[in-house]
C-alpha positions as CSV (number, residue, x, y, z in Angstrom):
1,M,-42.8,1.0,28.9
2,K,-46.1,0.4,30.8
3,A,-49.0,2.4,29.3
4,V,-50.3,5.3,31.5
5,S,-53.2,7.6,31.0
6,I,-53.6,11.3,31.7
7,Q,-55.1,11.8,35.1
8,A,-54.8,15.6,35.7
9,V,-54.2,18.7,33.7
10,E,-53.2,21.9,35.6
11,V,-53.0,25.3,33.9
12,F,-51.5,28.4,35.4
13,V,-51.3,32.0,34.0
14,V,-48.1,33.5,35.2
15,A,-47.4,37.2,35.2
16,M,-43.6,37.7,35.5
17,P,-42.1,41.2,36.1
18,L,-39.5,42.2,33.6
19,V,-36.2,43.8,34.5
20,G,-37.2,47.0,32.6
21,V,-39.7,48.3,30.1
22,F,-39.3,46.5,26.7
23,S,-40.5,48.0,23.4
24,S,-41.1,46.0,20.3
25,G,-43.2,46.6,17.2
26,G,-44.5,49.8,18.7
27,K,-45.7,48.2,22.0
28,S,-44.1,48.4,25.4
29,K,-44.5,46.3,28.6
30,N,-43.0,45.7,32.0
31,V,-44.6,42.4,32.7
32,T,-44.8,39.3,30.5
33,K,-47.6,36.7,30.8
34,G,-47.1,33.0,30.1
35,V,-49.1,29.8,30.5
36,V,-47.6,27.0,32.5
37,V,-49.1,23.5,32.1
38,R,-48.5,20.4,34.2
39,I,-49.9,17.0,33.1
40,T,-49.9,14.1,35.6
41,A,-50.3,10.5,34.6
42,S,-52.0,7.6,36.3
43,D,-48.7,6.4,37.8
44,G,-47.8,9.7,39.3
45,S,-45.4,10.7,36.6
46,Y,-45.7,14.3,35.2
47,G,-44.6,16.6,32.5
48,I,-44.4,20.4,32.4
49,S,-44.4,23.1,29.7
50,S,-44.9,26.8,29.2
51,V,-45.9,29.0,26.2
52,D,-45.5,32.8,26.0
53,P,-47.8,34.9,23.8
54,S,-46.1,37.8,21.9
55,T,-46.0,41.4,23.1
56,R,-48.8,42.3,20.7
57,A,-51.1,39.4,21.4
58,V,-54.8,40.3,21.6
59,F,-57.9,38.1,22.1
60,P,-58.0,35.2,21.5
61,D,-54.2,34.7,21.7
62,R,-53.5,36.2,25.2
63,A,-52.2,34.0,28.0
64,E,-55.6,34.0,29.6
65,D,-57.3,32.9,26.4
66,I,-54.9,30.1,25.9
67,A,-55.3,28.9,29.5
68,A,-59.1,29.0,29.1
69,T,-59.0,26.9,25.9
70,I,-56.8,24.2,27.5
71,M,-59.1,24.0,30.6
72,R,-62.5,24.2,28.8
73,K,-61.8,22.5,25.4
74,L,-58.8,20.3,25.6
75,K,-58.7,19.0,29.2
76,P,-62.0,17.1,29.0
77,L,-60.9,15.4,25.8
78,I,-57.4,14.3,26.8
79,Q,-58.1,13.1,30.3
80,G,-58.0,9.3,30.3
81,Q,-56.0,9.2,27.0
82,S,-52.5,7.7,26.8
83,A,-50.1,10.2,28.3
84,T,-47.3,9.1,26.0
85,N,-49.0,8.7,22.6
86,I,-48.2,12.1,21.3
87,N,-49.5,11.4,17.8
88,R,-52.9,10.5,19.1
89,L,-53.1,13.5,21.5
90,S,-52.2,15.8,18.6
91,D,-54.9,14.2,16.4
92,I,-57.5,14.6,19.2
93,I,-56.5,18.3,19.7
94,G,-56.7,18.7,15.9
95,T,-60.4,17.8,15.9
96,V,-61.3,20.8,18.1
97,A,-62.2,24.0,16.3
98,D,-60.6,27.4,17.1
99,V,-57.8,26.1,19.3
100,Q,-54.8,28.5,19.4
101,I,-51.5,27.1,18.3
102,G,-50.1,28.1,21.7
103,A,-52.7,25.8,23.5
104,R,-51.8,23.0,21.2
105,A,-48.1,23.5,21.8
106,A,-48.4,23.7,25.6
107,V,-50.3,20.4,25.9
108,E,-48.0,18.6,23.4
109,M,-44.9,19.9,25.1
110,A,-46.0,18.8,28.6
111,A,-47.0,15.3,27.2
112,I,-43.6,14.9,25.5
113,E,-41.8,16.1,28.7
114,L,-43.7,13.5,30.7
115,T,-42.7,10.8,28.2
116,C,-39.1,11.8,28.4
117,R,-39.1,11.7,32.2
118,R,-40.6,8.2,32.1
119,L,-38.0,7.1,29.7
120,G,-35.2,8.8,31.6
121,I,-34.0,10.7,28.5
122,S,-33.7,14.4,27.6
123,L,-35.8,16.2,25.0
124,C,-32.7,16.2,22.8
125,D,-32.4,12.5,23.0
126,Y,-36.2,12.1,22.3
127,L,-35.5,14.1,19.1
128,G,-32.6,11.9,18.1
129,G,-29.8,13.6,20.0
130,A,-27.9,16.9,20.2
131,V,-25.6,17.8,17.3
132,V,-23.8,20.4,19.6
133,D,-22.9,20.2,23.3
134,E,-23.2,24.0,23.7
135,V,-25.5,26.6,22.3
136,V,-25.0,30.3,21.9
137,F,-27.5,33.1,22.1
138,N,-28.3,36.4,20.4
139,G,-28.5,39.6,22.4
140,W,-30.6,42.6,21.6
141,V,-30.6,46.4,21.5
142,G,-33.9,48.3,21.7
143,E,-35.1,51.4,19.8
144,L,-32.6,53.6,21.6
145,P,-30.8,56.8,20.7
146,P,-27.4,56.0,19.0
147,D,-25.2,56.7,22.0
148,E,-27.4,54.6,24.3
149,A,-27.6,51.8,21.7
150,A,-23.8,51.8,21.4
151,L,-23.4,51.4,25.2
152,D,-25.9,48.6,25.3
153,A,-24.2,46.8,22.5
154,A,-20.8,47.1,24.1
155,R,-22.2,45.5,27.3
156,W,-23.4,42.5,25.3
157,A,-20.0,42.2,23.7
158,E,-18.3,42.4,27.1
159,A,-20.6,39.7,28.4
160,G,-19.5,37.3,25.7
161,F,-22.3,37.5,23.1
162,K,-21.2,37.1,19.5
163,S,-24.4,38.1,17.8
164,L,-26.9,40.9,18.4
165,K,-30.3,42.1,17.2
166,I,-31.0,45.8,16.7
167,K,-34.7,46.8,17.0
168,I,-35.7,49.3,14.3
169,G,-38.9,50.6,12.7
170,G,-39.6,54.0,14.2
171,D,-37.8,56.2,11.7
172,V,-35.5,55.4,8.9
173,D,-32.8,58.0,9.5
174,A,-32.8,57.3,13.3
175,D,-32.6,53.6,12.5
176,I,-29.6,54.2,10.3
177,R,-27.8,56.1,13.0
178,R,-28.5,53.4,15.6
179,V,-27.2,50.6,13.4
180,E,-24.0,52.6,12.5
181,A,-23.5,53.4,16.2
182,V,-23.8,49.8,17.2
183,R,-21.4,48.5,14.6
184,A,-18.9,51.2,15.6
185,A,-19.2,50.1,19.2
186,V,-18.8,46.4,18.8
187,G,-16.3,46.2,15.8
188,A,-16.3,43.6,13.1
189,G,-16.4,40.5,15.4
190,M,-20.1,40.8,16.2
191,Q,-22.8,39.4,13.9
192,L,-25.5,42.1,13.7
193,R,-29.2,41.5,12.9
194,M,-32.0,44.1,12.3
195,D,-35.6,43.5,13.2
196,A,-38.4,45.9,12.1
197,N,-41.4,43.9,13.3
198,E,-43.3,44.6,10.1
199,Q,-43.1,48.4,10.5
200,Y,-41.4,49.3,7.2
201,S,-42.6,50.0,3.7
202,V,-40.7,48.4,0.8
203,K,-39.3,51.7,-0.2
204,D,-37.9,52.6,3.2
205,A,-36.6,49.1,3.8
206,I,-34.5,49.3,0.6
207,K,-33.3,52.7,1.6
208,L,-32.2,51.4,5.0
209,C,-30.5,48.4,3.4
210,T,-28.5,50.6,1.0
211,A,-27.5,53.0,3.9
212,V,-26.2,50.3,6.3
213,R,-24.7,47.8,3.8
214,R,-21.3,48.8,4.8
215,C,-22.2,47.8,8.4
216,D,-22.0,44.1,7.3
217,M,-25.5,43.0,8.6
218,Q,-26.1,39.3,9.0
219,L,-29.8,39.6,8.3
220,F,-32.9,41.8,8.2
221,E,-35.9,40.4,10.0
222,Q,-39.5,40.9,8.8
223,P,-39.2,44.5,7.4
224,V,-42.8,44.6,6.0
225,P,-46.2,43.3,7.1
226,R,-46.5,39.5,7.3
227,D,-48.9,39.1,4.3
228,D,-46.7,41.2,1.9
229,L,-44.6,38.3,0.6
230,A,-44.1,40.1,-2.7
231,G,-42.7,43.1,-0.9
232,L,-40.4,40.9,1.1
233,A,-39.2,39.3,-2.1
234,E,-38.5,42.8,-3.6
235,I,-36.4,43.8,-0.6
236,R,-34.5,40.6,-0.8
237,R,-33.9,41.2,-4.5
238,L,-32.8,44.8,-4.2
239,G,-31.6,45.3,-0.6
240,G,-28.4,43.3,-0.7
241,I,-29.0,42.0,2.9
242,S,-30.2,38.5,3.8
243,I,-33.9,38.6,4.6
244,M,-35.5,36.6,7.4
245,A,-39.2,35.9,7.7
246,D,-40.7,35.8,11.2
247,E,-44.3,37.1,11.6
248,A,-45.0,35.7,8.1
249,L,-44.8,32.3,9.6
250,S,-47.7,30.9,11.7
251,D,-47.6,27.2,10.8
252,H,-46.3,24.7,8.3
253,A,-48.6,26.0,5.5
254,S,-47.3,29.5,5.9
255,L,-43.7,28.3,5.7
256,L,-44.6,26.7,2.4
257,K,-46.0,30.0,1.1
258,V,-42.8,31.8,2.1
259,I,-40.7,29.1,0.3
260,E,-42.9,29.4,-2.8
261,A,-42.7,33.2,-2.8
262,D,-38.9,32.9,-2.7
263,C,-38.9,35.9,-0.4
264,A,-36.5,34.9,2.4
265,D,-33.0,33.6,2.9
266,L,-33.8,32.5,6.5
267,V,-36.9,31.8,8.6
268,K,-37.5,32.2,12.3
269,F,-40.0,30.5,14.6
270,G,-40.4,29.2,18.1
271,I,-42.1,26.1,19.3
272,A,-45.4,27.8,20.1
273,Q,-45.3,29.6,16.8
274,A,-45.1,26.2,15.1
275,G,-47.8,24.7,17.2
276,G,-45.6,22.3,19.2
277,I,-42.3,20.5,19.3
278,M,-43.1,17.9,16.6
279,P,-44.5,20.6,14.2
280,A,-41.4,22.7,14.8
281,V,-39.2,19.7,13.9
282,Q,-41.2,19.1,10.8
283,M,-40.9,22.8,9.8
284,M,-37.1,22.7,10.4
285,A,-36.9,19.8,8.0
286,T,-38.9,21.5,5.4
287,A,-36.8,24.7,5.7
288,E,-33.6,22.7,5.4
289,A,-34.9,20.9,2.3
290,A,-35.6,24.4,0.8
291,G,-32.1,25.6,1.6
292,L,-33.2,28.0,4.3
293,K,-31.4,28.3,7.6
294,V,-33.6,28.5,10.7
295,V,-33.3,30.9,13.7
296,M,-34.9,29.3,16.7
297,G,-36.6,31.1,19.5
298,H,-38.9,33.9,20.6
299,G,-38.2,37.0,22.6
300,F,-40.1,36.5,25.9
301,G,-40.3,33.1,27.6
302,L,-40.2,31.3,30.9
303,D,-37.5,28.8,31.7
304,M,-39.5,25.8,30.4
305,S,-40.2,27.2,26.9
306,T,-36.7,28.5,26.7
307,M,-35.1,25.1,27.5
308,A,-37.4,23.4,25.1
309,E,-36.2,25.7,22.3
310,I,-32.6,25.3,23.4
311,M,-33.0,21.5,23.0
312,V,-34.9,21.6,19.8
313,G,-32.4,24.0,18.4
314,A,-29.5,21.8,19.5
315,S,-31.0,18.8,17.7
316,S,-30.5,20.3,14.2
317,S,-27.4,21.3,12.3
318,N,-29.5,23.7,10.2
319,I,-30.0,26.1,13.1
320,L,-28.2,29.5,12.7
321,P,-25.9,30.0,15.8
322,G,-27.4,32.7,18.0
323,L,-30.7,31.4,19.5
324,E,-33.3,34.0,20.2
325,C,-35.0,32.3,23.1
326,V,-33.6,34.8,25.6
327,G,-36.6,35.4,27.8
328,P,-34.8,34.5,31.1
329,L,-32.6,37.5,30.5
330,K,-35.6,39.8,30.5
331,V,-37.4,38.7,33.7
332,K,-36.7,39.4,37.3
333,D,-37.4,35.8,38.6
334,T,-38.4,32.3,37.6
335,V,-41.0,29.7,38.5
336,A,-38.4,27.0,38.3
337,R,-36.3,25.6,41.2
338,T,-33.1,26.6,39.5
339,R,-32.9,29.7,37.4
340,L,-31.7,29.2,33.8
341,D,-28.5,31.2,33.4
342,I,-27.7,32.3,29.8
343,S,-26.1,35.6,30.8
344,S,-22.7,34.8,29.2
345,G,-24.3,34.2,25.8
346,R,-23.4,30.5,26.0
347,F,-25.1,27.4,27.6
348,Q,-23.9,23.9,28.1
349,L,-26.6,21.4,27.5
350,P,-27.6,19.8,30.8
351,D,-27.8,16.1,31.7
352,G,-31.1,14.8,33.0
353,A,-34.6,13.8,31.8
354,G,-37.1,15.9,29.9
355,L,-36.4,19.6,30.1
356,T,-34.2,19.0,33.3
357,I,-36.4,21.6,35.0
358,D,-38.7,21.3,38.0
359,L,-41.3,23.8,39.2
360,D,-40.9,25.8,42.4
361,E,-44.4,25.5,43.9
362,D,-44.0,28.7,46.0
363,K,-42.8,30.8,43.1
364,L,-45.5,29.4,40.9
365,A,-48.1,30.4,43.5
366,L,-46.5,33.9,43.9
367,Y,-46.7,34.7,40.2
368,T,-49.9,33.0,39.2
369,V,-52.8,35.3,38.4
370,E,-56.5,34.6,37.9
């Protein structure tokens, strides 16, 4: 393949309206902001990506901050460099101080996508091939009263979803009633997860585990603050429900700390959380070596980041079924030409190069903010 250099780096901050108000970890929002990147090479080939900061992101990890870092710090360094030498690009980015992992991930993903397009292969093929032809997704129920939570859960089951996350953390007794109502509504055929987004104490988490043990929970996600690995280990030891670390993970080093602390049965991360596609693949391998299943994905995401996590997840047999990259279900529109449809809870891996997605220039202009 003929060598090509990076000629242009474009960055867009996209504000996408949500289908409703979403609450998580004590924060609510009706718009999600993401960063879209397009890298164009000297032969006219290009690659695209997106990253999506969390609901609770503050400076310097907001979408605007990530975009500014890419334009001011990374673009001047990577222009003129090989567009397909991902290792060298990652090394160059690694020399820059105070670069958010989201900025690293956005540039790396766009460069890999460009490479895949030039090779005429999908991201799955770039990673060695898919181990499944179809992926399944995990639905969610917010911090709702029990009767509303039950109705919501029943709608997910009717749509075809086989696993479901229940948001908790506001009040232990209310959380118990919500979990019980959801289990009663969906029956035994649905896998149920709980996510406290770091809002519990160790004592209350163990109380909750004891109360809902009869509900046959698949896992309990990040009950206590991210730096309390000892507390997480205690809940795992006494709670009787599999524990999943999420916010406790911010990179490969933090994954090693979780493994050393023996505080989780599973780990969860997305591509941006890992710092890119290749770091995510490396973390997946480490987790598998440690005997930990991986849940792939993050809650809010545009079509590009969602498809990337679908393909990364499909490339490993150590991924727990029920991907959590469900952002397209939460937004009113897309900046892609064809909207990604995961509403049935299942998705057949597509044929095509890269992410198999192209940007809609009109939609991109419509939702881009300064």
